[in-house]
ZADO-1210 file (C-alpha; in nm, 4 decimals, padded with zeros to 6 digits):
<atoms>
<atom x="02.4568" y="-00.1979" z="-00.8726" code="UNK" pos="1"/>
<atom x="02.5396" y="00.1691" z="-00.8292" code="UNK" pos="2"/>
<atom x="02.2867" y="00.4361" z="-00.7314" code="UNK" pos="3"/>
<atom x="02.2162" y="00.5401" z="-01.0901" code="UNK" pos="4"/>
<atom x="02.1495" y="00.1804" z="-01.1909" code="UNK" pos="5"/>
<atom x="01.9289" y="00.1250" z="-00.8874" code="UNK" pos="6"/>
<atom x="01.7309" y="00.4404" z="-00.9646" code="UNK" pos="7"/>
<atom x="01.6804" y="00.3326" z="-01.3263" code="UNK" pos="8"/>
<atom x="01.5723" y="-00.0151" z="-01.2120" code="UNK" pos="9"/>
<atom x="01.3240" y="00.1441" z="-00.9710" code="UNK" pos="10"/>
<atom x="01.1693" y="00.3617" z="-01.2426" code="UNK" pos="11"/>
<atom x="01.1338" y="00.0575" z="-01.4677" code="UNK" pos="12"/>
<atom x="00.9705" y="-00.1461" z="-01.1897" code="UNK" pos="13"/>
<atom x="00.7443" y="00.1459" z="-01.0977" code="UNK" pos="14"/>
<atom x="00.6212" y="00.1814" z="-01.4549" code="UNK" pos="15"/>
<atom x="00.5812" y="-00.1937" z="-01.5077" code="UNK" pos="16"/>
<atom x="00.3595" y="-00.1998" z="-01.1987" code="UNK" pos="17"/>
<atom x="00.1395" y="00.0692" z="-01.3512" code="UNK" pos="18"/>
<atom x="00.2754" y="00.3494" z="-01.1359" code="UNK" pos="19"/>
<atom x="00.2264" y="00.6095" z="-01.4054" code="UNK" pos="20"/>
<atom x="-00.1437" y="00.5233" z="-01.4087" code="UNK" pos="21"/>
<atom x="-00.1857" y="00.5427" z="-01.0310" code="UNK" pos="22"/>
<atom x="-00.1388" y="00.9147" z="-00.9926" code="UNK" pos="23"/>
<atom x="-00.4820" y="01.0493" z="-01.0846" code="UNK" pos="24"/>
<atom x="-00.6237" y="01.2197" z="-00.7774" code="UNK" pos="25"/>
<atom x="-00.9796" y="01.1809" z="-00.9058" code="UNK" pos="26"/>
<atom x="-00.9378" y="00.8014" z="-00.9232" code="UNK" pos="27"/>
<atom x="-00.8385" y="00.7812" z="-00.5579" code="UNK" pos="28"/>
<atom x="-01.1177" y="01.0179" z="-00.4579" code="UNK" pos="29"/>
<atom x="-01.3634" y="00.7793" z="-00.6269" code="UNK" pos="30"/>
<atom x="-01.2157" y="00.4766" z="-00.4452" code="UNK" pos="31"/>
<atom x="-01.2207" y="00.6414" z="-00.1032" code="UNK" pos="32"/>
<atom x="-01.5439" y="00.4981" z="00.0356" code="UNK" pos="33"/>
<atom x="-01.4462" y="00.1404" z="-00.0473" code="UNK" pos="34"/>
<atom x="-01.1041" y="00.1852" z="00.1112" code="UNK" pos="35"/>
<atom x="-01.2626" y="00.2726" z="00.4442" code="UNK" pos="36"/>
<atom x="-01.3347" y="-00.1000" z="00.4924" code="UNK" pos="37"/>
<atom x="-01.0348" y="-00.2323" z="00.3039" code="UNK" pos="38"/>
<atom x="-00.8701" y="-00.4326" z="00.5820" code="UNK" pos="39"/>
<atom x="-01.1641" y="-00.5665" z="00.7761" code="UNK" pos="40"/>
<atom x="-01.0690" y="-00.9296" z="00.6999" code="UNK" pos="41"/>
<atom x="-00.6925" y="-00.8879" z="00.6847" code="UNK" pos="42"/>
<atom x="-00.4235" y="-00.9244" z="00.9500" code="UNK" pos="43"/>
<atom x="-00.2017" y="-00.6765" z="00.7620" code="UNK" pos="44"/>
<atom x="-00.2401" y="-00.3862" z="01.0060" code="UNK" pos="45"/>
<atom x="-00.1821" y="-00.5967" z="01.3180" code="UNK" pos="46"/>
<atom x="00.1306" y="-00.7504" z="01.1654" code="UNK" pos="47"/>
<atom x="00.2619" y="-00.4111" z="01.0530" code="UNK" pos="48"/>
<atom x="00.2036" y="-00.2571" z="01.3966" code="UNK" pos="49"/>
<atom x="00.3981" y="-00.5461" z="01.5512" code="UNK" pos="50"/>
<atom x="00.6892" y="-00.4839" z="01.3118" code="UNK" pos="51"/>
<atom x="00.6918" y="-00.1099" z="01.3838" code="UNK" pos="52"/>
<atom x="00.7460" y="-00.1950" z="01.7522" code="UNK" pos="53"/>
<atom x="00.6372" y="00.1517" z="01.8621" code="UNK" pos="54"/>
<atom x="00.7276" y="00.2592" z="02.2122" code="UNK" pos="55"/>
<atom x="00.4595" y="00.4217" z="02.4299" code="UNK" pos="56"/>
<atom x="00.4335" y="00.7869" z="02.3315" code="UNK" pos="57"/>
<atom x="00.6054" y="00.7527" z="01.9947" code="UNK" pos="58"/>
<atom x="00.4380" y="00.9467" z="01.7148" code="UNK" pos="59"/>
<atom x="00.3893" y="00.8416" z="01.3520" code="UNK" pos="60"/>
<atom x="00.4003" y="01.0235" z="01.0173" code="UNK" pos="61"/>
<atom x="00.1735" y="00.8165" z="00.7900" code="UNK" pos="62"/>
<atom x="00.2405" y="00.9022" z="00.4246" code="UNK" pos="63"/>
<atom x="-00.0267" y="00.7819" z="00.1849" code="UNK" pos="64"/>
<atom x="-00.2612" y="00.7383" z="00.4782" code="UNK" pos="65"/>
<atom x="-00.5649" y="00.6856" z="00.2572" code="UNK" pos="66"/>
<atom x="-00.8846" y="00.6404" z="00.4532" code="UNK" pos="67"/>
<atom x="-00.6963" y="00.5821" z="00.7771" code="UNK" pos="68"/>
<atom x="-00.6497" y="00.2045" z="00.7759" code="UNK" pos="69"/>
<atom x="-00.3237" y="00.2494" z="00.9705" code="UNK" pos="70"/>
<atom x="-00.3628" y="00.6001" z="01.1156" code="UNK" pos="71"/>
<atom x="-00.6834" y="00.5288" z="01.3073" code="UNK" pos="72"/>
<atom x="-00.5681" y="00.2027" z="01.4725" code="UNK" pos="73"/>
<atom x="-00.2460" y="00.3744" z="01.5782" code="UNK" pos="74"/>
<atom x="-00.4403" y="00.6668" z="01.7243" code="UNK" pos="75"/>
<atom x="-00.6600" y="00.4171" z="01.9097" code="UNK" pos="76"/>
<atom x="-00.3424" y="00.2712" z="02.0597" code="UNK" pos="77"/>
<atom x="-00.2525" y="00.6146" z="02.1959" code="UNK" pos="78"/>
<atom x="-00.0011" y="00.7337" z="01.9357" code="UNK" pos="79"/>
<atom x="-00.0095" y="01.0847" z="01.7908" code="UNK" pos="80"/>
<atom x="-00.0489" y="01.0517" z="01.4135" code="UNK" pos="81"/>
<atom x="00.0255" y="01.2872" z="01.1251" code="UNK" pos="82"/>
<atom x="-00.1724" y="01.1512" z="00.8286" code="UNK" pos="83"/>
<atom x="-00.0799" y="01.2703" z="00.4795" code="UNK" pos="84"/>
<atom x="-00.2505" y="01.1922" z="00.1491" code="UNK" pos="85"/>
<atom x="-00.3071" y="01.3710" z="-00.1810" code="UNK" pos="86"/>
<atom x="-00.6707" y="01.2575" z="-00.2116" code="UNK" pos="87"/>
<atom x="-00.9379" y="01.4828" z="-00.0619" code="UNK" pos="88"/>
<atom x="-01.1835" y="01.1940" z="-00.0721" code="UNK" pos="89"/>
<atom x="-00.9514" y="00.9695" z="00.1254" code="UNK" pos="90"/>
<atom x="-00.8891" y="01.2370" z="00.3874" code="UNK" pos="91"/>
<atom x="-01.2645" y="01.2957" z="00.4205" code="UNK" pos="92"/>
<atom x="-01.3123" y="00.9239" z="00.4893" code="UNK" pos="93"/>
<atom x="-01.0230" y="00.9314" z="00.7362" code="UNK" pos="94"/>
<atom x="-01.1802" y="01.2248" z="00.9234" code="UNK" pos="95"/>
<atom x="-01.5155" y="01.0455" z="00.9395" code="UNK" pos="96"/>
<atom x="-01.3506" y="00.7254" z="01.0617" code="UNK" pos="97"/>
<atom x="-01.1525" y="00.9096" z="01.3269" code="UNK" pos="98"/>
<atom x="-01.4683" y="01.0791" z="01.4571" code="UNK" pos="99"/>
<atom x="-01.6475" y="00.7451" z="01.4725" code="UNK" pos="100"/>
<atom x="-01.3536" y="00.5916" z="01.6604" code="UNK" pos="101"/>
<atom x="-01.3347" y="00.8871" z="01.8990" code="UNK" pos="102"/>
<atom x="-00.9722" y="00.9740" z="01.8182" code="UNK" pos="103"/>
<atom x="-00.7862" y="01.2724" z="01.6755" code="UNK" pos="104"/>
<atom x="-00.5621" y="01.2494" z="01.3696" code="UNK" pos="105"/>
<atom x="-00.3798" y="01.5509" z="01.2234" code="UNK" pos="106"/>
<atom x="-00.4414" y="01.5275" z="00.8486" code="UNK" pos="107"/>
<atom x="-00.2723" y="01.7096" z="00.5616" code="UNK" pos="108"/>
<atom x="-00.3356" y="01.7028" z="00.1873" code="UNK" pos="109"/>
<atom x="-00.0026" y="01.6568" z="00.0125" code="UNK" pos="110"/>
<atom x="00.1517" y="01.4356" z="-00.2584" code="UNK" pos="111"/>
<atom x="00.4984" y="01.2813" z="-00.2921" code="UNK" pos="112"/>
<atom x="00.5889" y="01.5546" z="-00.5367" code="UNK" pos="113"/>
<atom x="00.4734" y="01.8464" z="-00.3184" code="UNK" pos="114"/>
<atom x="00.6794" y="02.0480" z="-00.0709" code="UNK" pos="115"/>
<atom x="00.6697" y="01.8908" z="00.2782" code="UNK" pos="116"/>
<atom x="00.8648" y="02.1634" z="00.4561" code="UNK" pos="117"/>
<atom x="00.5745" y="02.2806" z="00.6703" code="UNK" pos="118"/>
<atom x="00.4496" y="01.9329" z="00.7669" code="UNK" pos="119"/>
<atom x="00.4989" y="01.8217" z="01.1281" code="UNK" pos="120"/>
<atom x="00.7676" y="01.5696" z="01.2201" code="UNK" pos="121"/>
<atom x="00.7140" y="01.2438" z="01.4062" code="UNK" pos="122"/>
<atom x="00.9271" y="00.9733" z="01.5635" code="UNK" pos="123"/>
<atom x="00.8561" y="00.7199" z="01.2899" code="UNK" pos="124"/>
<atom x="00.7698" y="00.7863" z="00.9240" code="UNK" pos="125"/>
<atom x="00.5728" y="00.5143" z="00.7453" code="UNK" pos="126"/>
<atom x="00.4814" y="00.4553" z="00.3816" code="UNK" pos="127"/>
<atom x="00.2413" y="00.1632" z="00.4100" code="UNK" pos="128"/>
<atom x="00.1751" y="00.0214" z="00.0605" code="UNK" pos="129"/>
<atom x="00.1950" y="00.3792" z="-00.0652" code="UNK" pos="130"/>
<atom x="00.5417" y="00.4337" z="-00.2123" code="UNK" pos="131"/>
<atom x="00.3949" y="00.5524" z="-00.5433" code="UNK" pos="132"/>
<atom x="00.6652" y="00.7903" z="-00.6608" code="UNK" pos="133"/>
<atom x="00.8949" y="00.7771" z="-00.9616" code="UNK" pos="134"/>
<atom x="01.1874" y="00.9352" z="-00.7721" code="UNK" pos="135"/>
<atom x="01.2892" y="00.6821" z="-00.5080" code="UNK" pos="136"/>
<atom x="01.5783" y="00.8869" z="-00.3696" code="UNK" pos="137"/>
<atom x="01.3546" y="01.1906" z="-00.3179" code="UNK" pos="138"/>
<atom x="01.0808" y="00.9798" z="-00.1585" code="UNK" pos="139"/>
<atom x="01.3218" y="00.8235" z="00.0914" code="UNK" pos="140"/>
<atom x="01.4758" y="01.1615" z="00.1707" code="UNK" pos="141"/>
<atom x="01.1341" y="01.3136" z="00.2323" code="UNK" pos="142"/>
<atom x="01.0333" y="01.0326" z="00.4677" code="UNK" pos="143"/>
<atom x="01.3608" y="01.0717" z="00.6569" code="UNK" pos="144"/>
<atom x="01.3096" y="01.4479" z="00.6790" code="UNK" pos="145"/>
<atom x="00.9943" y="01.3869" z="00.8834" code="UNK" pos="146"/>
<atom x="01.1267" y="01.1119" z="01.1113" code="UNK" pos="147"/>
<atom x="01.3284" y="01.1523" z="01.4289" code="UNK" pos="148"/>
<atom x="01.4056" y="00.7830" z="01.4729" code="UNK" pos="149"/>
<atom x="01.3290" y="00.5498" z="01.1822" code="UNK" pos="150"/>
<atom x="01.1474" y="00.4975" z="00.8545" code="UNK" pos="151"/>
<atom x="00.9321" y="00.2037" z="00.7447" code="UNK" pos="152"/>
<atom x="00.8005" y="00.1187" z="00.4003" code="UNK" pos="153"/>
<atom x="00.5972" y="-00.1798" z="00.2838" code="UNK" pos="154"/>
<atom x="00.5888" y="-00.2930" z="-00.0773" code="UNK" pos="155"/>
<atom x="00.4601" y="-00.5947" z="-00.2722" code="UNK" pos="156"/>
<atom x="00.6638" y="-00.9060" z="-00.1962" code="UNK" pos="157"/>
<atom x="00.4449" y="-01.1306" z="-00.4093" code="UNK" pos="158"/>
<atom x="00.0741" y="-01.1337" z="-00.4832" code="UNK" pos="159"/>
<atom x="-00.1309" y="-00.8433" z="-00.3468" code="UNK" pos="160"/>
<atom x="-00.5080" y="-00.7849" z="-00.3264" code="UNK" pos="161"/>
<atom x="-00.4767" y="-00.5857" z="-00.6495" code="UNK" pos="162"/>
<atom x="-00.2708" y="-00.8474" z="-00.8347" code="UNK" pos="163"/>
<atom x="-00.4090" y="-01.1996" z="-00.8726" code="UNK" pos="164"/>
<atom x="-00.1596" y="-01.3994" z="-01.0767" code="UNK" pos="165"/>
<atom x="-00.4220" y="-01.6599" z="-01.1722" code="UNK" pos="166"/>
<atom x="-00.6403" y="-01.3909" z="-01.3253" code="UNK" pos="167"/>
<atom x="-00.3519" y="-01.2386" z="-01.5181" code="UNK" pos="168"/>
<atom x="-00.2500" y="-01.5765" z="-01.6566" code="UNK" pos="169"/>
<atom x="-00.6108" y="-01.6502" z="-01.7523" code="UNK" pos="170"/>
<atom x="-00.6047" y="-01.3323" z="-01.9629" code="UNK" pos="171"/>
<atom x="-00.2894" y="-01.4525" z="-02.1364" code="UNK" pos="172"/>
<atom x="-00.0423" y="-01.2262" z="-01.9624" code="UNK" pos="173"/>
<atom x="00.2947" y="-01.3458" z="-01.8310" code="UNK" pos="174"/>
<atom x="00.2729" y="-01.3176" z="-01.4522" code="UNK" pos="175"/>
<atom x="00.5121" y="-01.4190" z="-01.1757" code="UNK" pos="176"/>
<atom x="00.5843" y="-01.3389" z="-00.8136" code="UNK" pos="177"/>
<atom x="00.9336" y="-01.2393" z="-00.9205" code="UNK" pos="178"/>
<atom x="00.7874" y="-00.9637" z="-01.1352" code="UNK" pos="179"/>
<atom x="00.5761" y="-00.8478" z="-00.8413" code="UNK" pos="180"/>
<atom x="00.8890" y="-00.8107" z="-00.6284" code="UNK" pos="181"/>
<atom x="01.0759" y="-00.5891" z="-00.8755" code="UNK" pos="182"/>
<atom x="00.9928" y="-00.2652" z="-00.6949" code="UNK" pos="183"/>
<atom x="01.0866" y="-00.4058" z="-00.3555" code="UNK" pos="184"/>
<atom x="01.4166" y="-00.5417" z="-00.4900" code="UNK" pos="185"/>
<atom x="01.4963" y="-00.2063" z="-00.6521" code="UNK" pos="186"/>
<atom x="01.4203" y="-00.0174" z="-00.3308" code="UNK" pos="187"/>
<atom x="01.6214" y="-00.2591" z="-00.1175" code="UNK" pos="188"/>
<atom x="01.9212" y="-00.2349" z="-00.3527" code="UNK" pos="189"/>
<atom x="01.9006" y="00.1441" z="-00.3468" code="UNK" pos="190"/>
<atom x="01.8876" y="00.1597" z="00.0330" code="UNK" pos="191"/>
<atom x="02.1923" y="-00.0624" z="00.0768" code="UNK" pos="192"/>
<atom x="02.3861" y="00.1089" z="-00.2029" code="UNK" pos="193"/>
<atom x="02.3177" y="00.4500" z="-00.0432" code="UNK" pos="194"/>
<atom x="02.4473" y="00.3396" z="00.2967" code="UNK" pos="195"/>
<atom x="02.1231" y="00.2566" z="00.4732" code="UNK" pos="196"/>
<atom x="02.0919" y="-00.0777" z="00.6470" code="UNK" pos="197"/>
<atom x="01.7247" y="-00.1738" z="00.6491" code="UNK" pos="198"/>
<atom x="01.5850" y="-00.4702" z="00.8345" code="UNK" pos="199"/>
<atom x="01.3492" y="-00.6768" z="00.6202" code="UNK" pos="200"/>
<atom x="01.0443" y="-00.8724" z="00.7316" code="UNK" pos="201"/>
<atom x="00.7407" y="-01.0038" z="00.5491" code="UNK" pos="202"/>
<atom x="00.3695" y="-00.9689" z="00.6177" code="UNK" pos="203"/>
<atom x="00.1817" y="-01.2710" z="00.4841" code="UNK" pos="204"/>
<atom x="-00.1792" y="-01.3805" z="00.5041" code="UNK" pos="205"/>
<atom x="-00.4402" y="-01.5676" z="00.2966" code="UNK" pos="206"/>
<atom x="-00.7011" y="-01.3721" z="00.1078" code="UNK" pos="207"/>
<atom x="-01.0147" y="-01.4803" z="-00.0775" code="UNK" pos="208"/>
<atom x="-01.2105" y="-01.2796" z="-00.3336" code="UNK" pos="209"/>
<atom x="-01.5627" y="-01.2050" z="-00.2100" code="UNK" pos="210"/>
<atom x="-01.8545" y="-00.9815" z="-00.3027" code="UNK" pos="211"/>
<atom x="-02.2305" y="-00.9628" z="-00.2402" code="UNK" pos="212"/>
<atom x="-02.3061" y="-01.1170" z="-00.5813" code="UNK" pos="213"/>
<atom x="-02.1447" y="-01.2403" z="-00.9016" code="UNK" pos="214"/>
<atom x="-02.1666" y="-00.9077" z="-01.0841" code="UNK" pos="215"/>
<atom x="-01.9929" y="-00.7216" z="-00.8014" code="UNK" pos="216"/>
<atom x="-01.7260" y="-00.9917" z="-00.7893" code="UNK" pos="217"/>
<atom x="-01.6661" y="-00.9593" z="-01.1629" code="UNK" pos="218"/>
<atom x="-01.6470" y="-00.5809" z="-01.1342" code="UNK" pos="219"/>
<atom x="-01.3877" y="-00.6130" z="-00.8571" code="UNK" pos="220"/>
<atom x="-01.1833" y="-00.8553" z="-01.0691" code="UNK" pos="221"/>
<atom x="-01.1958" y="-00.6181" z="-01.3670" code="UNK" pos="222"/>
<atom x="-01.0987" y="-00.3217" z="-01.1513" code="UNK" pos="223"/>
<atom x="-00.7940" y="-00.5081" z="-01.0201" code="UNK" pos="224"/>
<atom x="-00.6844" y="-00.6807" z="-01.3410" code="UNK" pos="225"/>
<atom x="-00.7704" y="-00.3979" z="-01.5834" code="UNK" pos="226"/>
<atom x="-00.8405" y="-00.5945" z="-01.9050" code="UNK" pos="227"/>
<atom x="-00.6879" y="-00.4159" z="-02.2026" code="UNK" pos="228"/>
<atom x="-00.9365" y="-00.5306" z="-02.4666" code="UNK" pos="229"/>
<atom x="-01.2515" y="-00.7358" z="-02.5286" code="UNK" pos="230"/>
<atom x="-01.0569" y="-01.0617" z="-02.5542" code="UNK" pos="231"/>
<atom x="-00.8983" y="-01.0151" z="-02.2112" code="UNK" pos="232"/>
<atom x="-01.2317" y="-00.9073" z="-02.0656" code="UNK" pos="233"/>
<atom x="-01.4031" y="-01.2203" z="-02.1984" code="UNK" pos="234"/>
<atom x="-01.1219" y="-01.4422" z="-02.0719" code="UNK" pos="235"/>
<atom x="-01.1444" y="-01.2852" z="-01.7263" code="UNK" pos="236"/>
<atom x="-01.5210" y="-01.3341" z="-01.7168" code="UNK" pos="237"/>
<atom x="-01.4844" y="-01.7016" z="-01.8072" code="UNK" pos="238"/>
<atom x="-01.2238" y="-01.7395" z="-01.5319" code="UNK" pos="239"/>
<atom x="-01.4484" y="-01.5812" z="-01.2698" code="UNK" pos="240"/>
<atom x="-01.7465" y="-01.7904" z="-01.3837" code="UNK" pos="241"/>
<atom x="-01.5379" y="-02.1076" z="-01.3561" code="UNK" pos="242"/>
<atom x="-01.4200" y="-02.0318" z="-01.0031" code="UNK" pos="243"/>
<atom x="-01.7221" y="-01.8511" z="-00.8552" code="UNK" pos="244"/>
<atom x="-01.9162" y="-02.0203" z="-00.5790" code="UNK" pos="245"/>
<atom x="-02.1333" y="-01.9250" z="-00.2821" code="UNK" pos="246"/>
<atom x="-02.0044" y="-01.9135" z="00.0743" code="UNK" pos="247"/>
<atom x="-02.2461" y="-02.1194" z="00.2828" code="UNK" pos="248"/>
<atom x="-02.1864" y="-01.9098" z="00.5960" code="UNK" pos="249"/>
<atom x="-02.2028" y="-01.5560" z="00.4556" code="UNK" pos="250"/>
<atom x="-02.4069" y="-01.6173" z="00.1369" code="UNK" pos="251"/>
<atom x="-02.1484" y="-01.4086" z="-00.0477" code="UNK" pos="252"/>
<atom x="-02.0154" y="-01.4858" z="-00.3935" code="UNK" pos="253"/>
<atom x="-01.6533" y="-01.6005" z="-00.3566" code="UNK" pos="254"/>
<atom x="-01.3803" y="-01.7559" z="-00.5685" code="UNK" pos="255"/>
<atom x="-01.2901" y="-02.1157" z="-00.4848" code="UNK" pos="256"/>
<atom x="-00.9245" y="-02.0526" z="-00.4018" code="UNK" pos="257"/>
<atom x="-00.7161" y="-01.8365" z="-00.1693" code="UNK" pos="258"/>
<atom x="-00.4406" y="-01.5976" z="-00.2645" code="UNK" pos="259"/>
<atom x="-00.1215" y="-01.5937" z="-00.0595" code="UNK" pos="260"/>
<atom x="-00.0666" y="-01.2225" z="-00.0031" code="UNK" pos="261"/>
<atom x="00.2869" y="-01.1030" z="00.0783" code="UNK" pos="262"/>
<atom x="00.4025" y="-00.7517" z="00.1632" code="UNK" pos="263"/>
<atom x="00.7699" y="-00.6863" z="00.2330" code="UNK" pos="264"/>
<atom x="00.8519" y="-00.4387" z="00.5090" code="UNK" pos="265"/>
<atom x="01.1778" y="-00.2436" z="00.5226" code="UNK" pos="266"/>
<atom x="01.2669" y="-00.0462" z="00.8364" code="UNK" pos="267"/>
<atom x="01.5820" y="00.1644" z="00.8648" code="UNK" pos="268"/>
<atom x="01.7162" y="00.4258" z="01.1092" code="UNK" pos="269"/>
<atom x="01.7253" y="00.7871" z="01.0048" code="UNK" pos="270"/>
<atom x="02.0795" y="00.8803" z="00.8949" code="UNK" pos="271"/>
<atom x="02.2698" y="01.1009" z="01.1360" code="UNK" pos="272"/>
<atom x="02.1902" y="01.4642" z="01.0675" code="UNK" pos="273"/>
<atom x="02.0264" y="01.7595" z="01.2403" code="UNK" pos="274"/>
<atom x="01.7283" y="01.6277" z="01.4317" code="UNK" pos="275"/>
<atom x="01.3825" y="01.6800" z="01.2906" code="UNK" pos="276"/>
<atom x="01.1880" y="01.9043" z="01.5264" code="UNK" pos="277"/>
</atoms>
């Protein structure tokens, strides 16, 4: 593939994944409070921190920082963090979480499409599950412009918490892990075709749907799967009813199977150029 083909493939994968629908700031503001506790049962952050292999004193530029699920743990480990997100609600949650944790995080409200010229640089720039931009070349260039050493990006490598293939199939949609990897494959092809040489590793862990009660569980399933009509909504409800059970230890409503979540992590050195200051 050449760069133009890779870019076109990326745009197609981005749109197939619903990227065009993910850009509403108000939607992310509304989700902010729930995201503050997003990773409490997941090993994702610990595995990502291990892959970043940060040296003592290295700083991090966290693009798409959200409510601070990565920024705050890094700050707790003693790293200076520049957290960037376009959602005011997310940044408010991040500030509250940082205060509660007793750490400082420099936060800035900015999107992928905005000008980053005045944002501080860091040793490592990270886009953790946040590469939601239709221009892949521009996104990579912007991350590199804020990194002195290297860039890291994680993308779906299979099922994610927001994509349950069983649910999609129950609604009658074609669903495969290969389709979930389209964005990652497009990004990886682009990086190699443009002369970068990323290392690739995978973050994997089991995940089970859970909620305080059946109605909340159904609402979470609908929010993730986004039924398009009444028929899909009814099919999804029947699926959740068939698989819902009660966890004897927590008394929560859970589904009777585990997802195998996979995120693919690409890390590459910043191309030789004038150092970011």
